[in-house]
C-alpha positions as CSV (number, residue, x, y, z in Angstrom):
1,M,109.9,144.8,114.3
2,P,111.0,141.5,115.8
3,A,109.9,138.3,114.1
4,K,107.1,136.5,115.8
5,K,108.0,133.3,117.7
6,A,106.8,130.0,116.5
7,E,104.5,129.6,119.5
8,Q,102.7,132.8,118.7
9,L,102.5,132.0,115.0
10,F,101.1,128.6,115.8
11,G,98.3,130.0,117.9
12,E,97.4,132.5,115.1
13,Y,97.6,129.7,112.6
14,L,95.0,127.6,114.6
15,D,92.8,130.7,114.9
16,V,92.8,131.1,111.1
17,V,91.8,127.5,110.7
18,R,89.0,127.9,113.2
19,R,87.8,130.9,111.3
20,L,87.8,129.0,108.1
21,R,85.6,126.3,109.7
22,R,83.2,129.0,110.7
23,E,83.1,131.2,107.6
24,C,84.2,129.2,104.5
25,P,81.5,126.9,103.2
26,W,84.0,124.4,101.8
27,D,86.1,124.1,104.9
28,R,82.9,124.0,107.1
29,E,81.6,120.9,105.4
30,Q,84.8,118.9,105.6
31,T,85.1,115.8,107.9
32,H,88.0,113.6,108.9
33,Q,86.9,111.1,106.1
34,S,86.4,113.7,103.4
35,I,89.9,115.0,103.5
36,R,91.6,111.7,104.2
37,H,92.8,111.3,100.6
38,S,94.2,114.8,100.5
39,L,96.3,114.1,103.6
40,I,97.9,111.1,101.8
41,E,98.5,113.2,98.7
42,E,100.1,116.0,100.7
43,T,102.4,113.5,102.4
44,Y,103.6,112.2,99.1
45,E,104.2,115.7,97.9
46,V,106.5,116.2,101.0
47,I,108.3,113.0,100.0
48,E,108.7,114.2,96.4
49,A,110.3,117.5,97.6
50,I,112.7,115.5,99.8
51,D,113.6,113.3,96.9
52,H,114.3,116.3,94.7
53,Q,116.3,117.9,97.5
54,D,114.2,121.0,96.9
55,L,114.2,122.8,100.3
56,G,112.1,125.6,99.1
57,E,109.4,123.2,97.9
58,L,109.8,121.2,101.1
59,Q,109.0,124.2,103.2
60,R,105.9,124.8,101.2
61,E,104.7,121.2,101.2
62,L,105.3,120.9,105.0
63,G,103.1,123.9,105.4
64,D,100.3,122.2,103.3
65,L,100.7,119.1,105.5
66,L,100.5,121.2,108.6
67,L,97.2,122.7,107.4
68,H,95.7,119.2,107.2
69,I,97.0,118.4,110.7
70,A,95.5,121.6,112.0
71,L,92.2,121.1,110.2
72,H,91.8,117.6,111.7
73,S,92.6,118.9,115.1
74,V,90.0,121.7,114.8
75,I,87.3,119.3,113.5
76,A,88.0,117.1,116.5
77,E,88.0,120.1,118.8
78,E,84.5,121.1,117.6
79,S,83.1,117.7,118.6
80,G,84.9,117.7,121.9
81,S,87.0,114.6,121.0
82,F,90.5,116.2,121.4
83,S,92.4,119.4,120.7
84,M,95.7,120.4,119.3
85,E,96.9,120.8,122.9
86,D,95.9,117.2,123.5
87,I,97.9,116.1,120.4
88,L,101.0,118.0,121.5
89,A,100.8,116.9,125.1
90,S,100.4,113.2,124.4
91,N,103.0,113.2,121.6
92,L,105.5,115.0,123.8
93,E,105.0,112.5,126.6
94,K,105.4,109.6,124.2
95,I,108.6,111.1,122.7
96,I,110.1,111.4,126.2
97,R,108.9,108.0,127.3
98,R,110.4,106.3,124.2
99,H,113.8,108.0,124.7
100,P,114.9,106.8,128.2
101,H,118.6,107.0,127.0
102,V,118.1,110.8,126.6
103,F,115.5,111.8,129.2
104,G,116.0,108.9,131.7
105,T,118.8,106.8,133.1
106,A,119.0,104.1,130.4
107,T,122.3,103.5,128.6
108,V,122.7,102.2,125.1
109,K,125.8,101.1,123.1
110,S,124.4,101.2,119.6
111,I,121.6,102.3,117.3
112,S,120.4,98.6,117.3
113,E,119.9,98.8,121.1
114,I,117.9,102.0,120.7
115,R,115.6,100.3,118.2
116,Q,115.2,97.2,120.4
117,N,114.3,99.4,123.4
118,W,111.8,101.3,121.2
119,E,110.0,98.1,120.4
120,R,109.9,96.9,124.0
121,I,108.5,100.3,125.1
122,K,105.8,100.0,122.5
123,L,104.8,96.6,123.9
124,Q,104.7,98.1,127.4
125,E,102.3,100.7,126.0
126,G,99.7,98.0,125.3
127,R,100.5,96.6,121.9
128,T,100.2,92.8,121.8
129,S,102.6,92.2,118.9
130,V,105.9,93.6,117.8
131,V,104.6,93.8,114.2
132,D,101.6,96.0,115.2
133,G,101.6,99.6,114.2
134,V,102.4,99.2,110.5
135,P,99.5,101.0,108.7
136,R,97.5,99.0,106.2
137,E,97.4,102.1,104.0
138,L,101.2,102.0,103.4
139,P,102.2,101.0,99.9
140,S,102.6,97.2,100.0
141,L,106.4,97.2,99.3
142,L,107.0,99.6,102.1
143,R,104.7,97.8,104.4
144,A,106.4,94.5,103.7
145,S,109.8,96.1,104.5
146,R,108.5,97.6,107.8
147,V,107.0,94.3,108.9
148,Q,110.2,92.5,108.2
149,E,112.2,95.1,110.1
150,K,110.0,94.8,113.1
151,A,110.3,91.0,113.1
152,S,114.1,91.2,112.8
153,K,114.3,93.3,116.0
154,V,113.4,90.3,118.1
155,G,115.8,88.1,116.2
156,F,113.4,86.5,113.7
157,D,115.6,87.1,110.7
158,W,117.9,85.5,108.2
159,K,121.6,85.3,109.2
160,N,123.0,86.5,105.9
161,K,121.9,87.7,102.5
162,E,123.0,84.5,100.7
163,D,120.3,82.6,102.6
164,V,117.7,85.2,101.6
165,W,118.7,84.9,98.0
166,T,118.2,81.1,98.2
167,K,114.7,81.9,99.5
168,V,114.1,84.1,96.5
169,E,115.2,81.3,94.1
170,E,112.9,78.9,95.9
171,E,109.9,81.3,95.5
172,I,110.8,81.7,91.8
173,R,110.6,77.9,91.4
174,E,107.3,77.8,93.3
175,L,105.8,80.5,91.1
176,G,106.9,78.5,88.0
177,Q,105.2,75.4,89.4
178,A,102.0,77.4,90.2
179,Q,101.9,78.6,86.6
180,Q,101.8,75.0,85.4
181,T,98.6,74.4,87.4
182,A,96.8,77.4,85.8
183,D,95.4,78.1,89.3
184,A,95.0,81.9,89.4
185,K,94.8,82.0,93.2
186,A,97.9,79.9,93.6
187,I,99.8,82.0,91.0
188,E,98.9,85.2,92.8
189,E,99.9,83.8,96.2
190,E,103.3,82.6,94.9
191,Y,103.9,85.9,93.1
192,G,103.2,87.7,96.4
193,D,105.6,85.4,98.2
194,L,108.3,86.1,95.6
195,L,107.8,89.9,96.0
196,F,108.0,89.5,99.8
197,A,111.2,87.5,99.5
198,L,112.7,90.2,97.2
199,V,111.8,92.9,99.7
200,N,113.6,90.9,102.3
201,Y,116.7,90.6,100.1
202,G,116.6,94.3,99.4
203,R,116.7,94.9,103.2
204,F,119.9,93.0,103.4
205,L,121.3,95.1,100.5
206,H,120.2,98.2,102.3
207,V,117.8,99.1,99.5
208,N,114.4,100.6,100.1
209,P,112.1,98.6,97.9
210,E,109.6,101.4,97.5
211,F,112.2,103.9,96.3
212,A,113.9,101.3,94.1
213,L,110.7,100.5,92.2
214,R,109.8,104.1,92.0
215,N,113.1,104.9,90.4
216,A,112.7,101.9,88.0
217,V,109.3,103.2,87.0
218,E,110.7,106.7,86.4
219,K,113.6,105.3,84.3
220,F,111.1,103.3,82.2
221,L,109.0,106.4,81.7
222,T,112.0,108.5,80.6
223,R,113.1,105.8,78.1
224,F,109.6,105.2,76.8
225,K,109.1,108.9,76.2
226,T,112.4,109.1,74.4
227,M,111.3,106.2,72.2
228,E,108.1,108.0,71.4
229,A,110.0,111.2,70.5
230,T,112.4,109.3,68.3
231,A,109.6,107.6,66.5
232,R,107.9,110.9,65.9
233,E,111.2,112.4,64.5
234,Q,111.3,109.4,62.1
235,G,107.7,110.0,61.1
236,K,106.5,106.8,62.6
237,D,103.6,105.9,64.9
238,L,104.2,103.4,67.7
239,H,100.8,101.8,67.0
240,E,102.0,100.8,63.5
241,M,105.5,99.7,64.4
242,S,106.7,96.2,65.0
243,L,108.1,95.1,68.4
244,E,111.5,94.7,66.7
245,E,111.4,98.3,65.5
246,M,110.5,99.6,68.9
247,D,113.2,97.4,70.5
248,Q,115.8,99.0,68.3
249,I,114.8,102.5,69.4
250,W,114.4,101.4,73.0
251,N,118.0,100.0,73.0
252,R,119.3,103.3,71.7
253,A,117.4,105.1,74.4
254,K,119.0,102.9,77.0
255,N,122.4,103.6,75.7
256,P,122.4,107.2,74.3
């Protein structure tokens, strides 16, 4: 028996989701807002599968993400707002419109030109700023990086990473000055400016700030748990240990 084509499976998939909305009490009561947090969670699980290079898990997580997309489309369909067909048609039209070098007559010489054209097309679509379209819900480090990338595409950028590092050092000094005033608002503002400058510097180093910090957190967790395990093996409790004792174990965990 030949395998079903994706188009046929997708139609059956939507029919299953529609039936869930009719017959499952839990699915029936859901709204765009009630499953909003789950959509974010599923997206992060997709990212985690990619980070682990686990293609089997990636397949499963993409399916879970697809379920949310289908459910949102069916909820909208029930109210007459839009349908999956509308989603696909509008997105297909947008993809073609934003790739004139593939589907039109435009010629490009580099990836940089493609990106610049992409931003110009977005402005032609009705956006009033080149930095529009970066979701507020993004993690702040990632959002900062995306805003900086968009600004750079119109030439508003540093010339070299040395100048960016000078800016980082300037922000460190300003944070130190703010601490001397004991003004909590000023300290928070200068701390934010320092983080923003570090994100910019990371961009020049071709480092994704979100991934870099995530990896640093994971590294800290691994070492801390190693420190806990070592303390238990020695019959010690971290709550009763001095900082000097913990530092000794920590340094061994850093350099096993």
